[in-house]
C-alpha positions as a Markdown table, in Angstrom:
| # | Residue | x | y | z |
|---|---|---|---|---|
| 1 | Unk | -11.0 | -23.2 | 25.4 |
| 2 | Unk | -10.6 | -20.0 | 23.7 |
| 3 | Unk | -9.6 | -19.5 | 19.8 |
| 4 | Unk | -6.0 | -19.2 | 20.2 |
| 5 | Unk | -5.5 | -22.5 | 22.2 |
| 6 | Unk | -7.4 | -24.4 | 19.3 |
| 7 | Unk | -5.2 | -22.7 | 16.7 |
| 8 | Unk | -2.1 | -23.8 | 19.0 |
| 9 | Unk | -3.6 | -27.2 | 18.7 |
| 10 | Unk | -4.4 | -27.2 | 14.6 |
| 11 | Unk | -0.8 | -25.6 | 14.1 |
| 12 | Unk | 1.6 | -26.2 | 16.9 |
| 13 | Unk | 4.8 | -24.8 | 14.7 |
| 14 | Unk | 3.5 | -21.6 | 13.8 |
| 15 | Unk | 4.9 | -18.7 | 16.3 |
| 16 | Unk | 2.5 | -15.6 | 16.2 |
| 17 | Unk | 3.8 | -12.2 | 15.8 |
| 18 | Unk | 4.5 | -10.1 | 18.4 |
| 19 | Unk | 3.9 | -6.8 | 16.1 |
| 20 | Unk | 0.0 | -7.2 | 16.1 |
| 21 | Unk | 0.1 | -3.3 | 17.4 |
| 22 | Unk | 2.4 | -2.1 | 14.8 |
| 23 | Unk | 0.0 | -3.7 | 12.3 |
| 24 | Unk | -3.2 | -2.0 | 13.9 |
| 25 | Unk | -1.4 | 1.2 | 13.4 |
| 26 | Unk | -0.5 | 0.7 | 9.7 |
| 27 | Unk | -4.0 | 0.2 | 9.2 |
| 28 | Unk | -4.8 | 3.5 | 10.0 |
| 29 | Unk | -2.3 | 5.1 | 8.2 |
| 30 | Unk | -3.0 | 7.1 | 5.0 |
| 31 | Unk | -0.1 | 7.7 | 1.9 |
| 32 | Unk | 0.7 | 10.9 | 2.0 |
| 33 | Unk | 1.5 | 13.1 | -1.2 |
| 34 | Unk | 3.5 | 15.6 | -1.9 |
| 35 | Unk | 1.0 | 17.7 | -4.0 |
| 36 | Unk | -1.0 | 19.8 | -1.9 |
| 37 | Unk | -4.8 | 18.8 | -1.4 |
| 38 | Unk | -7.1 | 21.4 | -2.8 |
| 39 | Unk | -9.6 | 22.6 | -0.5 |
| 40 | Unk | -12.4 | 24.8 | -2.1 |
| 41 | Unk | -16.2 | 26.5 | -1.5 |
| 42 | Unk | -19.0 | 25.8 | -3.7 |
| 43 | Unk | -22.3 | 26.3 | -3.7 |
| 44 | Unk | -24.6 | 23.9 | -5.1 |
| 45 | Unk | -28.3 | 24.3 | -5.8 |
| 46 | Unk | -28.0 | 27.3 | -2.9 |
| 47 | Unk | -26.5 | 24.8 | -0.6 |
| 48 | Unk | -23.1 | 25.5 | 0.6 |
| 49 | Unk | -20.4 | 22.4 | -0.1 |
| 50 | Unk | -16.8 | 22.1 | 0.7 |
| 51 | Unk | -14.7 | 20.0 | -1.9 |
| 52 | Unk | -11.5 | 18.4 | -1.0 |
| 53 | Unk | -9.5 | 17.4 | -4.7 |
| 54 | Unk | -6.4 | 16.3 | -5.7 |
| 55 | Unk | -5.6 | 13.0 | -3.7 |
| 56 | Unk | -3.4 | 10.8 | -5.7 |
| 57 | Unk | -3.2 | 7.7 | -3.2 |
| 58 | Unk | -5.2 | 4.6 | -3.4 |
| 59 | Unk | -9.3 | 4.7 | -3.6 |
| 60 | Unk | -9.1 | 2.7 | 0.0 |
| 61 | Unk | -7.5 | 5.1 | 1.8 |
| 62 | Unk | -9.6 | 8.3 | -0.4 |
| 63 | Unk | -12.7 | 6.5 | 1.0 |
| 64 | Unk | -11.5 | 6.3 | 4.5 |
| 65 | Unk | -10.4 | 9.6 | 4.6 |
| 66 | Unk | -13.6 | 10.7 | 3.5 |
| 67 | Unk | -15.2 | 8.7 | 6.2 |
| 68 | Unk | -13.1 | 10.0 | 8.4 |
| 69 | Unk | -13.9 | 13.8 | 7.9 |
| 70 | Unk | -17.3 | 13.3 | 7.7 |
| 71 | Unk | -17.6 | 11.1 | 11.3 |
| 72 | Unk | -15.3 | 14.1 | 13.1 |
| 73 | Unk | -17.6 | 16.8 | 11.7 |
| 74 | Unk | -20.8 | 15.1 | 12.0 |
| 75 | Unk | -22.0 | 16.0 | 8.7 |
| 76 | Unk | -23.5 | 14.6 | 5.2 |
| 77 | Unk | -21.0 | 13.6 | 2.3 |
| 78 | Unk | -20.0 | 11.5 | -0.8 |
| 79 | Unk | -17.0 | 10.5 | -2.9 |
| 80 | Unk | -17.4 | 11.3 | -6.6 |
| 81 | Unk | -14.8 | 11.8 | -9.3 |
| 82 | Unk | -11.7 | 11.5 | -7.3 |
| 83 | Unk | -13.6 | 14.3 | -4.8 |
| 84 | Unk | -14.7 | 14.5 | -1.3 |
| 85 | Unk | -18.0 | 16.7 | -1.4 |
| 86 | Unk | -19.0 | 17.3 | 2.3 |
| 87 | Unk | -22.1 | 19.2 | 3.1 |
| 88 | Unk | -21.8 | 22.8 | 4.5 |
| 89 | Unk | -18.8 | 25.2 | 4.5 |
| 90 | Unk | -16.2 | 23.3 | 7.0 |
| 91 | Unk | -12.9 | 24.5 | 5.1 |
| 92 | Unk | -11.3 | 25.8 | 8.1 |
| 93 | Unk | -12.0 | 22.5 | 10.2 |
| 94 | Unk | -10.9 | 20.4 | 7.3 |
| 95 | Unk | -7.5 | 21.9 | 6.7 |
| 96 | Unk | -6.8 | 21.8 | 10.6 |
| 97 | Unk | -7.4 | 18.3 | 10.4 |
| 98 | Unk | -5.7 | 17.3 | 7.3 |
| 99 | Unk | -2.6 | 19.0 | 8.2 |
| 100 | Unk | -2.4 | 17.4 | 11.5 |
| 101 | Unk | -2.6 | 14.1 | 9.5 |
| 102 | Unk | 0.5 | 15.4 | 7.5 |
| 103 | Unk | -1.2 | 16.8 | 4.1 |
| 104 | Unk | -0.1 | 19.8 | 2.6 |
| 105 | Unk | -3.7 | 21.7 | 1.7 |
| 106 | Unk | -4.0 | 24.8 | -0.4 |
| 107 | Unk | -7.0 | 26.8 | 0.4 |
| 108 | Unk | -8.9 | 27.6 | -3.6 |
| 109 | Unk | -11.0 | 30.9 | -3.5 |
| 110 | Unk | -12.6 | 33.1 | -1.1 |
């Protein structure tokens, strides 16, 4: 007897929702904003870093976005003071990935 059968025995009147796929897709959606994200390059202690700032959505979405960028680029990074700090100069790749997600991105600096 699997979990679904056990739940049916416990709650015989419950009708499960058929939209399980849409709820899974909504979990991967991020809140899109009208203002552009700023993508800039800085050197910190002699090392190149890419900084993304200007996201005004929820903190959970912000952290999901940071984690996704870090895993796709296979680099380290962190989130501090409403900024995503990525180790290395990955502005073109980050801007391309953010544009594919539907964000407006503005390149700041050289």
